[in-house]
Backbone as CSV, one residue per row, in Angstrom:
resi,resn,N_x,N_y,N_z,CA_x,CA_y,CA_z,C_x,C_y,C_z
1,MET,45.367,-40.583,-67.786,44.641,-40.422,-66.947,44.390,-38.680,-67.033
2,ASP,42.921,-38.537,-66.888,42.490,-37.168,-66.864,42.656,-36.406,-65.655
3,MET,43.404,-35.673,-65.272,43.880,-35.340,-63.575,42.744,-34.787,-63.288
4,ASP,41.521,-33.896,-64.095,40.385,-33.142,-63.514,39.488,-34.307,-63.154
5,GLN,39.237,-35.017,-63.683,38.304,-36.620,-62.994,38.907,-37.031,-61.566
6,LEU,40.623,-36.685,-61.093,40.533,-37.121,-59.467,39.984,-36.049,-58.806
7,ASP,39.508,-36.811,-57.477,39.275,-36.236,-56.444,40.062,-35.749,-55.581
8,TRP,40.720,-34.397,-55.889,41.866,-33.410,-55.249,41.142,-33.042,-53.764
9,GLN,42.134,-33.420,-52.785,41.856,-32.983,-51.534,42.955,-31.836,-51.178
10,ARG,42.520,-30.881,-50.667,43.696,-29.609,-50.329,43.856,-29.713,-48.863
11,ALA,45.373,-29.514,-49.072,45.485,-29.122,-47.763,46.062,-27.973,-47.056
12,VAL,45.073,-27.498,-46.583,44.885,-26.184,-46.162,43.912,-26.328,-44.865
13,PRO,45.158,-25.347,-43.952,44.650,-25.354,-42.444,43.321,-24.843,-42.154
14,ASP,42.539,-25.329,-41.159,41.535,-24.464,-40.530,41.378,-23.276,-40.456
15,GLY,40.410,-22.920,-41.360,40.092,-21.257,-41.071,41.334,-20.416,-41.817
16,GLU,41.829,-21.011,-42.659,42.894,-20.117,-43.508,42.343,-20.447,-44.903
17,ASP,42.307,-19.368,-45.487,42.257,-19.351,-46.928,43.515,-18.940,-47.784
18,LEU,44.508,-19.718,-48.053,45.711,-19.476,-48.720,45.822,-19.824,-49.976
19,PRO,46.246,-18.299,-50.922,46.830,-18.332,-52.266,47.188,-19.774,-52.635
20,GLU,48.220,-20.322,-51.935,48.879,-21.473,-52.691,48.607,-22.549,-51.377
21,TYR,48.762,-23.739,-52.204,48.317,-25.090,-50.950,48.485,-26.252,-51.921
22,LEU,49.093,-27.585,-51.242,49.163,-28.717,-51.653,47.971,-29.538,-52.256
23,GLU,47.363,-30.096,-53.346,46.336,-31.086,-53.209,47.159,-32.234,-53.438
24,VAL,46.373,-33.025,-53.095,46.693,-34.815,-52.877,45.570,-35.503,-53.625
25,ALA,45.518,-36.648,-54.252,44.261,-37.369,-55.080,44.824,-38.929,-54.846
26,ALA,44.101,-39.681,-55.049,44.305,-41.296,-54.675,43.779,-41.808,-56.076
27,GLY,44.534,-41.811,-57.135,43.949,-42.613,-58.171,43.111,-44.035,-57.922
28,PRO,42.192,-44.216,-59.483,41.703,-45.388,-59.612,43.047,-46.349,-59.660
29,ASP,43.896,-46.332,-60.010,45.026,-46.990,-60.396,45.599,-47.531,-58.989
30,GLY,45.570,-46.891,-58.017,46.092,-47.193,-56.746,47.271,-46.291,-56.627
31,ARG,47.659,-45.291,-57.178,48.843,-44.288,-56.958,48.376,-43.289,-56.460
32,ILE,49.436,-42.422,-56.074,49.197,-40.933,-55.394,49.267,-39.896,-55.884
33,TYR,48.829,-38.994,-55.990,48.972,-38.115,-57.205,49.052,-36.658,-56.307
34,MET,49.950,-36.060,-56.543,50.276,-34.745,-55.662,50.510,-33.370,-56.610
35,ARG,49.871,-32.243,-56.082,50.088,-31.262,-56.951,50.093,-29.768,-56.487
36,GLU,50.738,-28.618,-56.713,50.552,-27.417,-55.852,49.488,-26.478,-56.485
37,SER,48.873,-25.394,-56.210,47.489,-25.062,-56.530,48.342,-24.148,-57.956
38,ARG,49.444,-23.515,-57.545,49.676,-22.243,-58.509,50.215,-23.445,-59.814
39,THR,50.534,-24.682,-59.815,51.138,-25.165,-60.637,50.284,-26.740,-61.087
40,PRO,49.024,-26.291,-61.449,48.456,-27.562,-61.221,48.457,-28.909,-62.612
41,ASP,49.488,-28.471,-63.462,49.472,-29.329,-64.635,51.263,-29.989,-64.332
42,LYS,51.680,-29.555,-63.314,52.762,-30.296,-62.856,52.389,-31.390,-61.611
43,VAL,52.290,-32.815,-61.778,51.545,-33.787,-60.870,52.790,-34.594,-60.870
44,VAL,53.046,-34.911,-59.305,53.909,-35.820,-58.889,53.266,-37.117,-58.804
45,ILE,53.569,-38.257,-58.847,52.823,-39.436,-58.753,54.021,-40.298,-57.867
46,THR,53.354,-41.090,-56.925,53.650,-42.251,-56.057,53.152,-43.140,-55.725
47,THR,53.801,-43.938,-55.177,52.763,-45.554,-55.059,52.165,-45.229,-53.349
48,GLN,51.412,-45.889,-53.484,50.406,-45.969,-51.812,51.653,-46.378,-50.899
49,ALA,52.403,-47.204,-51.149,53.629,-47.906,-50.113,54.503,-46.700,-49.761
50,LYS,54.891,-45.967,-50.791,55.634,-44.623,-50.454,54.771,-43.401,-49.889
51,TRP,53.769,-43.267,-50.197,52.925,-42.284,-49.542,52.434,-42.860,-47.982
52,ASP,52.276,-44.170,-47.605,51.910,-44.156,-46.457,53.406,-44.286,-45.101
53,ALA,54.388,-44.871,-46.030,55.873,-44.032,-45.198,56.402,-43.099,-45.063
54,PHE,55.718,-42.128,-45.986,55.797,-40.747,-45.448,54.955,-40.122,-44.830
55,ILE,53.275,-40.656,-44.852,52.755,-39.972,-43.623,52.916,-40.723,-42.392
56,LYS,53.563,-41.976,-42.350,53.805,-42.389,-40.888,55.045,-41.673,-40.189
57,GLY,56.071,-41.321,-41.229,57.094,-40.230,-40.728,56.491,-38.900,-40.309
58,VAL,54.927,-38.236,-40.990,54.766,-37.264,-40.605,54.260,-37.324,-39.333
59,LYS,53.522,-38.513,-38.778,52.943,-38.630,-37.751,54.158,-38.886,-36.447
60,ALA,55.232,-39.470,-36.723,56.389,-39.690,-36.039,57.405,-38.430,-35.670
61,GLY,56.802,-37.378,-36.465,57.611,-36.220,-35.932,59.147,-36.198,-36.640
62,GLU,59.193,-37.052,-38.027,60.445,-37.067,-38.636,60.886,-35.950,-39.168
63,PHE,59.797,-34.729,-39.698,59.896,-33.798,-40.732,59.594,-32.507,-39.683
64,ASP,59.441,-32.571,-38.249,59.221,-31.493,-37.650,60.485,-30.314,-37.739
65,ASP,61.622,-30.554,-38.046,62.876,-29.583,-38.067,62.536,-28.534,-39.386
66,PHE,62.085,-28.964,-40.189,61.593,-28.370,-41.610,60.776,-27.350,-41.502
67,VAL,59.839,-27.219,-40.424,59.135,-26.233,-40.075,59.384,-25.284,-38.989
68,GLU,60.725,-25.596,-38.629,60.942,-24.488,-37.382,61.948,-23.485,-37.919
């Protein structure tokens, strides 16, 4: 798959222009692609089900202790 054809979404806080950020894209194959802006050639691929479980955990606060 050509990674440049994916619709990459940046995870940048509103009003901030950070030099490094996370990008996420949903592929036409149903998989989720993630990369960091400083190393865009290194892409992590996961399934939609695993991504949904991760998002559910974020919303439930399961990872809040990582940001403190």
